[in-house]
C-alpha positions in Angstrom: -1.4 -8.3 22.1 -2.7 -11.5 20.6 -1.0 -14.5 22.0 1.3 -17.0 20.2 2.3 -14.9 17.3 4.2 -17.2 14.9 7.8 -16.7 14.3 8.6 -14.6 11.3 12.2 -16.0 10.9 11.5 -16.6 7.2 13.3 -13.7 5.6 10.3 -11.5 5.5 10.8 -7.8 5.9 10.6 -6.8 9.7 7.4 -5.2 10.9 7.4 -1.6 12.1 7.0 -2.8 15.7 9.2 -5.8 16.5 7.3 -8.7 18.0 3.9 -7.5 17.0 1.6 -9.2 14.4 2.1 -8.0 10.8 -0.3 -5.6 9.1 -0.7 -5.3 5.3 -2.8 -3.1 3.0 -4.6 -5.5 0.7 -4.2 -5.0 -3.1 -7.3 -3.3 -4.4 -7.7 -2.6 -8.1 -8.1 1.1 -9.0 -7.4 2.0 -5.4 -3.9 0.9 -4.1 -1.9 3.2 -6.3 1.0 5.5 -5.4 -1.3 8.3 -4.3 -3.3 6.1 -2.0 -0.3 4.5 -0.5 1.2 7.8 0.3 -2.1 9.0 1.9 -2.3 5.8 4.1 1.3 6.1 5.1 0.6 9.7 6.3 -1.9 8.4 8.8 0.0 5.3 9.8 1.6 2.9 7.3 1.0 -0.9 7.4 4.1 -3.2 7.6 3.6 -4.2 4.0 2.0 -2.8 0.8 0.7 -4.8 -2.1 0.2 -3.3 -5.5 -2.9 -3.5 -7.7 -2.5 -6.6 -9.9 -0.4 -6.6 -13.0 -2.4 -8.2 -15.7 -0.2 -10.9 -17.5 -0.9 -12.3 -20.9 1.0 -12.7 -24.2 1.1 -9.0 -25.1 1.3 -7.6 -21.6 4.0 -5.4 -20.2 4.0 -4.2 -16.5 1.6 -1.2 -16.4 3.4 2.0 -15.9 1.0 3.5 -13.4 1.4 0.4 -11.2 5.1 0.5 -11.5 5.0 4.1 -10.1 3.7 2.6 -6.8 7.0 0.7 -6.6 9.6 3.0 -8.2 8.3 6.3 -6.7 7.3 4.9 -3.3 8.5 7.1 -0.5 6.5 5.5 2.3 9.6 3.7 3.6 7.6 0.3 3.7 8.1 -2.8 1.5 6.0 -3.1 -1.6 5.0 -6.5 -3.0 4.1 -6.7 -6.7 1.0 -8.7 -7.4 0.4 -10.7 -10.7 -2.8 -12.1 -12.1 -2.8 -14.5 -15.1 -2.6 -18.1 -16.1 0.0 -18.2 -18.9 3.0 -19.8 -17.2 5.7 -18.5 -19.5 4.4 -15.0 -19.4 3.9 -15.0 -15.7 7.6 -16.0 -15.3 8.6 -13.3 -17.8 6.7 -10.6 -15.9 8.0 -11.8 -12.5 11.6 -11.6 -13.9 10.9 -8.1 -15.2 9.4 -6.9 -11.9 12.4 -8.2 -10.0 14.5 -5.4 -11.6 12.5 -2.9 -9.6 12.6 -2.3 -5.9 10.0 -5.0 -4.9 9.9 -6.8 -1.6 8.6 -9.9 -3.4 6.2 -11.2 -6.0 2.6 -12.0 -5.1 0.3 -14.3 -7.1 -3.4 -13.5 -7.1 -5.6 -16.6 -6.6 -8.6 -14.8 -5.2 -10.1 -12.1 -7.3 -13.8 -12.8 -7.3 -14.9 -10.5 -10.1 -16.8 -12.5 -12.8 -15.1 -10.8 -15.6 -11.8 -12.1 -14.1 -12.6 -15.6 -13.0 -14.4 -16.4 -16.2 -10.9 -16.1 -17.9 -9.6 -18.7 -15.4 -7.3 -16.2 -13.6 -7.5 -14.9 -10.0 -10.1 -16.8 -8.0 -11.0 -18.8 -11.2 -7.7 -20.8 -10.9 -8.9 -22.4 -7.7 -11.1 -24.7 -9.9 -7.8 -26.2 -11.3 -5.4 -27.2 -8.6 -3.2 -29.0 -11.1 -2.7 -25.6 -13.0 -2.1 -23.9 -9.7 0.7 -26.3 -9.0 2.3 -25.7 -12.4 2.1 -21.9 -11.9 3.6 -22.1 -8.4 6.4 -24.4 -9.5 7.3 -22.0 -12.4 7.2 -18.9 -10.3 9.2 -20.4 -7.5 11.9 -21.3 -10.0 11.8 -17.8 -11.5 11.8 -15.9 -8.2 15.0 -16.2 -6.1 13.6 -14.0 -3.4 10.2 -13.7 -1.7 7.3 -15.4 -3.4 3.8 -14.9 -1.8 0.3 -15.9 -2.6 -3.2 -14.3 -1.9 -6.0 -16.8 -2.1 -9.6 -17.5 -1.2 -10.8 -20.8 0.4 -12.3 -22.1 -2.8 -14.3 -21.3 -5.8 -17.8 -22.4 -5.2 -16.9 -24.8 -2.4 -13.9 -25.6 -0.2 -13.1 -29.0 -1.5 -9.7 -28.1 -3.0 -8.6 -26.0 0.0 -6.2 -28.5 1.7 -4.8 -29.4 -1.8 -4.0 -25.8 -2.5 -2.3 -25.4 0.9 -0.2 -28.5 0.2 0.9 -26.9 -3.1 1.8 -23.8 -1.2 4.0 -25.9 1.0 5.5 -27.9 -1.8 6.6 -24.9 -3.7 8.0 -23.0 -0.7 5.8 -19.9 -0.7 7.1 -17.4 1.8 3.8 -15.7 2.9 0.2 -16.7 2.4 -2.7 -14.3 2.6 -6.1 -16.0 3.0 -9.5 -14.3 2.5 -11.9 -16.5 4.4 -14.6 -16.7 1.7 -15.1 -18.6 -1.5 -15.0 -16.8 -4.8 -18.7 -17.2 -5.3 -19.4 -15.8 -1.8 -17.7 -12.6 -2.9 -18.3 -10.1 0.1 -21.8 -11.2 1.0 -21.2 -14.1 3.5 -19.8 -14.2 6.9 -16.0 -14.8 6.8 -15.0 -18.3 7.6 -12.2 -17.6 10.0 -12.0 -21.3 10.9 -10.6 -22.0 7.5 -7.9 -19.3 8.0 -7.1 -21.1 11.3 -6.7 -24.4 9.3 -4.4 -22.6 6.9 -2.3 -21.4 9.8 -2.0 -25.0 11.1 -1.3 -26.6 7.7 0.9 -24.0 5.9 4.6 -24.0 6.5 4.8 -20.2 6.0 3.3 -17.3 7.9 -0.4 -16.6 7.1 -2.2 -13.2 7.0 -5.9 -13.2 7.9 -8.0 -11.3 5.4 -11.8 -10.6 5.2 -13.9 -8.1 7.1 -11.2 -6.8 9.5 -13.3 -3.7 10.3 -11.5 -2.3 13.3 -8.3 -2.8 15.5 -10.5 -4.7 18.0 -11.7 -7.1 15.3 -8.1 -7.5 14.2 -7.1 -8.6 17.6 -10.0 -11.0 17.9 -9.3 -12.6 14.5 -5.6 -13.1 15.4 -6.6 -14.7 18.7 -9.0 -17.0 16.9 -6.8 -18.0 14.0 -3.3 -17.7 15.4 -2.3 -15.9 12.1 0.9 -14.0 11.8 -1.0 -10.8 11.0 -3.9 -9.2 9.2 -4.5 -7.9 5.7 -7.0 -5.1 5.5 -8.6 -3.7 2.4 -11.8 -1.7 2.2 -11.8 -0.8 5.8 -8.5 1.0 5.4 -10.2 3.2 2.8 -12.9 3.9 5.4 -10.4 4.4 8.2 -6.8 5.3 7.2 -5.7 5.2 10.8 -6.5 1.5 11.1 -2.9 0.3 10.9 -1.7 2.7 13.6 -4.7 1.7 15.7 -3.9 -2.0 15.3 -0.3 -1.4 16.5 -1.7 0.5 19.5 -4.2 -2.3 20.2 -1.5 -5.0 19.9 0.8 -3.1 22.4 -2.1 -2.4 24.9 -1.9 1.5 24.7 -4.7 3.9 24.2 -6.1 3.7 20.6 -6.3 7.0 18.6 -9.9 7.9 17.9 -10.2 10.5 15.0 -12.8 13.2 15.1 -15.0 14.1 12.2 -12.8 17.1 11.5 -9.9 14.7 11.1 -12.0 12.9 8.5 -12.6 16.2 6.7 -8.8 16.6 6.5 -8.4 13.0 5.2 -10.9 13.6 2.4 -9.2 16.8 1.3 -5.8 15.1 1.4 -7.1 12.2 -0.6 -8.9 14.5 -3.1 -5.8 16.4 -4.1 -3.4 13.4 -3.8 -5.5 11.4 -6.3 -6.1 14.2 -8.9 -4.9 13.3 -12.3 -3.8 15.7 -15.0 -6.4 16.1 -17.7 -9.2 14.4 -15.7 -12.4 16.6 -15.7 -13.5 17.9 -12.4 -16.8 16.0 -12.4 -15.0 12.7 -13.2 -12.6 13.2 -10.3 -15.5 14.0 -7.9 -17.2 10.8 -9.1 -14.0 8.9 -8.5 -13.9 10.3 -5.0 -17.4 8.9 -4.3 -15.9 5.4 -4.6 -13.7 6.1 -1.5 -16.4 8.1 0.3 -18.9 5.3 0.0 -16.8 3.5 2.6 -15.8 6.6 4.7 -19.5 7.5 5.1 -20.2 4.2 6.9 -18.6 5.7 10.0 -19.8 9.4 9.8 -23.4 9.1 11.0 -25.8 6.3 11.8 -28.6 7.7 9.6 -26.4 7.6 6.5 -27.2 11.3 5.8 -23.6 12.1 4.7 -23.8 9.3 2.1 -27.1 10.5 0.9 -25.9 14.0 0.2 -22.4 13.0 -1.0 -23.8 10.8 -3.8 -25.6 13.8 -5.3 -22.7 16.2 -5.6 -21.2 17.0 -9.0 -18.5 19.6 -8.4 -15.5 20.1 -6.1 -17.3 23.0 -4.4 -20.4 20.9 -3.7 -18.3 18.0 -2.4 -16.5 20.2 0.2 -19.6 22.0 1.2 -21.2 18.7 2.0 -18.1 17.7 3.9 -18.1 21.0 5.9 -21.8 20.6 6.7 -21.5 17.0 8.0 -17.9 16.9 9.4 -17.3 20.4 10.9 -19.4 20.9 13.9 -19.6 24.6 14.9 -20.6 25.6 18.4 -20.8 22.0 19.8 -18.6 19.3 21.0 -16.8 17.6 18.2 -18.0 14.1 17.4 -15.7 11.1 17.0 -15.5 9.0 13.8 -16.8 5.5 14.6 -14.1 2.9 14.6 -16.8 0.3 13.3 -19.2 1.0 10.5 -22.6 1.9 11.7 -25.0 -1.0 11.4 -27.2 -0.8 8.3 -25.2 2.0 6.6 -24.3 0.3 3.4 -21.5 1.3 1.0 -22.4 1.4 -2.6 -18.9 1.2 -4.1 -19.7 1.0 -7.8 -18.2 3.4 -10.3 -20.3 6.5 -10.6 -19.7 7.1 -14.3 -21.6 5.3 -17.1 -18.2 4.4 -18.7 -17.1 2.9 -15.4 -20.3 0.8 -15.1 -20.0 -0.4 -18.7 -16.4 -1.6 -17.9 -17.6 -3.5 -14.9 -15.5 -1.3 -12.6 -16.6 -2.0 -9.0 -14.9 -1.9 -5.7 -17.4 -4.4 -4.6 -16.1 -7.0 -7.0 -12.4 -6.3 -7.2 -11.5 -5.3 -3.7 -9.7 -7.6 -1.4 
């Protein structure tokens, strides 16, 4: 277990394993809905869930499909509701409305790196304006009697305002801070600057979750030892490996880590396929939706990327599961394990597969934590 885990005597919900670092599923737009939370919980829930962001503006009302991930959540784990916006009055209005639901707290998005988002001066775009950040934090803190949390990056195009933002987090008594160790402009391309997460741990008065390229339980333990963070927040690699939160707890406690086989992965894909089906969605559209998840899963199936190559060409449910059977069910031979780390050089291509999705700028690469 990583040493010197900070005290969580701050009114945060208790973790599944007392005394262990926290784990959280990162908020991911078009991914962390009710169905995905349920699937993840089946394989080993994190301590905390965070919703997709609720878009806040003058005409906005909390989106019903995101509310379902709170109101109908049967995972038994706390759910934090995330907001994105810059209109102070409407942020307070929305936070107040969400507090009538069974939320563990309200989270403010200060990190989304999608250009279509930051150009509106919301998400990561707000990091260019610390004064505005301070005004938003002050208003939300006054409107939220319970837990108020923030997810941020270390800057917009540089890290100059980083300490100032941390001081504002302290000034407005934020209860939990998640830090993705890249700037907005770095998106997901650069190395993660874990030294900045360590600086946040030292400077912030609240517990800090380390976020960014936590690819495996071993990496989680290494990052915690390096940063002294209170826990880890994991996004895309939980899509790839839904057992990762269970494996983190096993790693932290020093017991043998569960290593899934490829047939376990086949079962995960089938469960995810049927859990995420939507009434009225054509079969081909749902198969294309599945490709967004499988672009990540395929990174740990085979070193040559053959599963990804074949999967990206299927068009029907029958074709999809035939490809899964061919690559994941090994007949007459020893079953292969699913790699805990992505294979080097096997690259996810997590864009939307449909022309409409591409036109709308929908991309896990740009909106995933």
